[in-house]
N, C-alpha and C positions, 0 to 999 in steps of 0.2 A: 710824645716821646715815638721815634720810629725803631723799628725794628728791623734787620736784615733779616732776608728770608733765608731760613735755614736750609745749608747747600746740600742738593740732592745726589744720592752716592747711587752709583749702577751696578745692578746686581755682579759679584765676580763671576765670572766666567769658570763652568761646571768641566773640571777637570776629566777627561777621558782617554784610558790608555787603550792602543791598538798595536797589537802583535801582529807584523806583516813575515810571512814565510821568510823573505831574503828583502834585501835592497835592492830593487831590479826597476830597470825603465819600464817593464811591462804596468808596473805600481805606479805611474806618475801620475794619475789623475788621484790619487790621494794625497800625494807631494803638493801638486797645484792646489789645493783644498788646504793645507796646513799654510804652505807659504805665502799664499794670494790672501790669506784671512777670511776663507771662504765658510769656515767652520767657526771660527772666532762671532763672523756676522752673525752666527747661530746661536751665539753666547757661549760655544764649547773652547776649553782649552785642550786640544788633541796634541797627543804625546806617542808618537810613533817606538815601535823596540823592534827588534829584529832576532825574531827567534830562530834564525839558520835552519828552520823546517817548517811544512805544513801541519805535520802532527804537533811540534812542540808548538805553534802558536796557538794551536785549538785546545790544549791541554791549560795554554794560560787561559783561555776564556772558562773553561771548565773547573778550573781551580779555583775561579775568583781573582785573577792577577789581571785580568784585562777583560775590558766590555767587550771589545771586538775585536776579531782575528781576520786577515785575509791572504786565502790562499785558494787553491783548490776546492770547490764546493763539496767535491766526493767526499773530501777528508772530514769535514761535519760529519756527512752521511754515513760513512763508516763507523765512527765514532758513534752515533746514534744506534746503530746495529750491535753495539756494545755495551748499551745502557746510558748513553749520554741525553741530553734532552737541547740541543742546538737548533736553530733555524738559518738557514739563508736570509738574508735581507735585502743585497743591493748587489748588482754587477759594476764589477772595475774591469776586467778583462773578457772582451767578449773575442768570440771566433776562435779557431786554434792555430795561435802566433809560433807556428814552426814552419820551417824551410829545408829543404833538402837542394844543398849545394855542391858542386863542382867545381870543377877547375876550368878557369875559362877555355883551356885549349884541350878540356877531354874530349873523349870522341862519345859520351854518353850525354844521348839527346832526348830519350824520354825514360820514365820509370822504367818498361821492361827491358832497358840497356842494363842494368843492374844486376840481371840474373847473374849469377857468380862471382860479383863482386863485393868490396868490403867496404860497409857505411859505418863512420863513427858517430856514436850517439850516448848519450849521457846513460850512466848507470841506473838502473831501475832502484826503485820506481820514480818514473819520471814519463809526464805525459808524453813529451816528444818520443822517447822509444817506444809506448803504447801504440803512439798514432800511428810510426812507423812499421812495426809489427802487424797490424791489424791492415794496412796497405801492401805489405809485402803477400800476406796472406791471401787478401780478397785478388789480388793479381796473379796469385800462383809463383810467387818469383821467390827462390831461393838464393840467400844473400848471406854473409857473413859480418856479424854485427861486432863491432869492436868498440865495447862500453868503457866509458872513460869518464872521469869526473866531469861533473856539470859546468859547462863553460868555458870546459878546454876541447870541447868537439872538434873546433877547425882544426886543430895541431894536426893530427894524423892524417887529413886530407891535404893539408898544406905542404906538409912534408914528403908526401907521397904513397905512405903508408896505407893510406885507405882513398878508394874513388869516387866518394861522396861523404856527406857528412849530414846530420838534424841537427838544425839549430833554431835557435832562441834569438831575438833581439839583445844586446847590439852583436853579439856573434854574427849574425847575417850581414850584416853591414860592415863590419870588421871585414867579412871574407871578401866580401865583393869589393873591397877596396885595396884589399892584396892581390886580385884579377880573377876570383871567384865569379860564378852566375848561378842563376839562380834554376834548378833541375823540377822543383817541382813545388808548389805553396799550397800546404795544407788549408790556409786562407780561403782560399777559394772554391774549397769543395765542402761546406757546410752550411747550404740554404739556412735561412732561420735563426742564423748564430750558433755559438757555442759557448756554454758557461764555464769560461777559464779559470776565471779567478773570483772571488765572491766576500763578501763582508757575512759574517755570521756571528751570532749573538746569545746566550742562553734565552731560552723561552720565557723563563721566569722574568729576563731584563724586558723582552717585549711586552710583558704582562703588568709587570710594575712601574717600568719607566717607559710607556709609549712615547712620552713629549722627546725624552733623550733620545730614543731611537730614532725618530721623526725629524730631530735636529740635526744628527749627523748623516742621516741619509740626504738631507734637504741639500745640506754642505757640498757633500759628494756630487750631487747633483748638477750644483752651480759649477762645481768644477769642471764635471765632464764637457757640460755645455759650452763653459767658456774656450777651452782647450779646441772646441770644435769652430766655436765665433774668431779665434784668436790665438791660432796654433806658434805663432811667436811668442805668446805669452807661457805655452807651454815650454818653447824651448828655454828658454832666460831661467825658468825653473828647474830643467833636465841640465843645463849646463852649471847650476848650482849643486845639485844632488851629483852629478858626475864630474866632479871637476878633472879627474886623470884620463877619462875618454875623450879621443880629437873630438873636437867642435863637428867637422863636418861626419861623422859617423853617428854622433847623436843627431843631428839636422835629418839626415836619410833617415833614420832609424823612426824618427817621432814624426817625420811626416809620412813612412809610409804605414805606421799604424793608426794616424788619422785617416787617410785615405781608404784604406782596408778595414778602417772600423772595428781594429782591435781596441783602440780605445773607443768606449761606444760614447752616444750622444745622449743615452739617458741610462739610469739604476736598475731599471726592471729587468729581472731574468724572467725572459719567456716560458712560455712551455716546450716549447720547440730547443731553445738553446739547453734546458737545462736536460731534456730526454737527451741532446747528442753527447752531453758530457755521461751523462749515466751509461748509455749505450758503451761506451769504451770501457767501461769498469766490468760492466756486464761480460763484456769480451776477453777481459784480462783472468775474469774468474771471481773477481774479489765480492761482487756483488751478484746475487742470483735473479735470475729474470721474474718481472713482478714484486719483487723483496721490497723495492720501494717507490714513492708514488710522490710526484711535485706535490699535491699538496700537503703532506705533512713535512715536505722537508724545506719549503720557500711558504715565506710569507712575502705578498707585494704590494700589501697596502700602503704600505709606507714608501716604496720604489713610486708607487701609481701617482700618490699627493703630491711627491717630490718634481715627478718628470712632468705636473701640468702646471 
């Protein structure tokens, strides 16, 4: 008697929950990894939840409601200073993706021309505002800051109530489409990169579930490589994730962030990129000089394997 072979069953994908600070075009590598099945190829079922703040995302990891969170790495560092035990394992947003924009017909030509002017910027805490404040201090420029809700920074400038605005994407390309022009690009002033947004997790997860962490970082690395190899693929995902944004704005923003390496080609958080981000928090006064070290805040083993 012949017996049919027993059917084989693939292992069910492992559920992973990641809390993101915001639904943001900056986080497109995560969305590409999910939407194009690159995490699924690693055996993971990745579900993203929008926390509406970086601190809330980190709190979800600390509380066990999420395996990973995505936000400014310094949010995890600050939590560790208060007793948490988190570690940053992968880079998602590189460089300092903030731009100073003014009206196309403005007489402002350089940063020095901002003396005595009004600049709209996000209500702190916001990296864009901290970068702006440090730039103004370094250049010995006194200017008035009009702080507004994040995402609304172009409005005062476009309405003529502010002379310039400090912006993220897609507000940058929305402003350019409305006739604005770039006065200063922070992305051009951080040699060695800037660890703007990273993946963090509990150190216990790294110890107890290293294969899971590796699979996640490997899926993310595959997404970042795909975005640089095929920007059109990244665009297709962005169109799906942000259906209310004009496609020309999305196209311009994604192309800019690929070209300027805001979307990194790999997940490794370098010592220089981390140091650049840390220096801003020292400037703000949130962290004391010498209080935080790369080796304690970053585990680069997973990224090193995923990027090669």
